[in-house]
C-alpha positions, -999 to +999 in steps of 0.1 A: +000+000+000+012+035-008+009+067+012-015+081-015-041+057-001-048+079+028-084+090+033-101+120+050-092+130+086-059+113+086-074+078+084-054+054+063-075+033+040-063+001+056-090-020+072-076-025+107-103-051+116-096-072+085-059-070+093-066-080+129-084-111+115-053-119+095-031-113+125-052-137+146-048-163+118-011-158+118-007-158+156-027-191+158+000-207+136+028-194+159+012-206+192+026-236+211+007-249+242+030-229+265+032-196+245+025-164+264+014-132+247+028-098+256+018-066+239+038-034+236+019-004+250-005+007+238-015-008+204+003-040+209-013-044+244-048-039+228-040-066+203-027-091+229-058-085+250-082-091+222-062-121+208-061-137+242-099-135+243-106-144+206-082-173+205-096-187+238-062-186+256-065-191+294-038-169+309-038-131+309-015-115+284+014-093+295+020-057+288+055-044+279+066-008+282+096+006+263+097+038+284+127+029+306+149+015+279+144+039+250+175+054+234+157+087+233+148+087+270+167+119+277+146+137+250+112+121+256+113+114+293+090+089+310+057+087+292+024+083+308+018+050+291+011+018+309+039+002+328+051-034+322+029-061+337+039-097+332+015-121+349+037-151+341+072-163+348+095-150+321+123-175+328+121-203+303+089-189+287+080-189+250+069-153+245+051-139+215+055-101+215+028-081+197+029-046+183+007-025+161+033-010+138+069-020+133+090+008+119+126+015+130+129-014+155+140+009+183+108+003+204+112-035+200+148-033+211+138-013+242+110-038+250+135-067+247+157-050+272+127-045+295+117-082+291+151-094+300+150-073+332+123-098+343+142-130+334+155-151+306+129-164+282+135-196+262+122-179+230+109-145+220+091-139+187+074-108+172+041-105+154+028-072+141-003-058+125+017-036+101+053-036+090+061-002+074+098-009+067+124+017+075+143-004+099+173+011+117+181-021+137+182-057+125+147-066+139+121-085+119+086-097+127+079-134+124+045-125+112+031-092+098-006-090+087+004-062+062+034-044+048+030-007+038+053+020+025+050+054+041+074+084+040+094+091+071+074+122+079+043+102+085+033+083+116+009+053+116-007+042+148-035+018+158-065+034+176-096+019+189-132+031+195-149+029+229-166-003+216-131-018+210-131-016+171-097-010+156-088+017+130-056+034+120-045+070+124-021+086+100-003+118+111+020+141+092+048+148+116+058+179+096+025+195+107+031+187+144 
């Protein structure tokens, strides 16, 4: 998909609900009986929460915050986003990390550092709703529901309605 496919009010003409269905299908193929889900705040946490329910998984998903391990912490400071919550033992665990949009890889790197503060997992994999390319670090998703091309001055993020329906928001960072 190209950036010209943006609609009114900054909404990208990507069907987030259809992509979520594709993500659920892909995640199902990655699950082992002992796999634990952990979503990156906030979009990834929303995905993990809904996947946990929709796939009928028993245990609560984890939430991973990148705030304390970001390489731009001095510039950004501590965000008000949710803090890490891992309702399972990380040591020896098979963990599937979920995120809404994979871009440079820096958030995933920070989240991996956070995860290893809690223990040493046996395996960590990544599944994302959208991979927009532009990697600055050698990080790749094991599964991506879609791949899109966006210019660096645009930001893509998952949003959800009060009823829990997903949609994307596209912002032009040059206007901010």
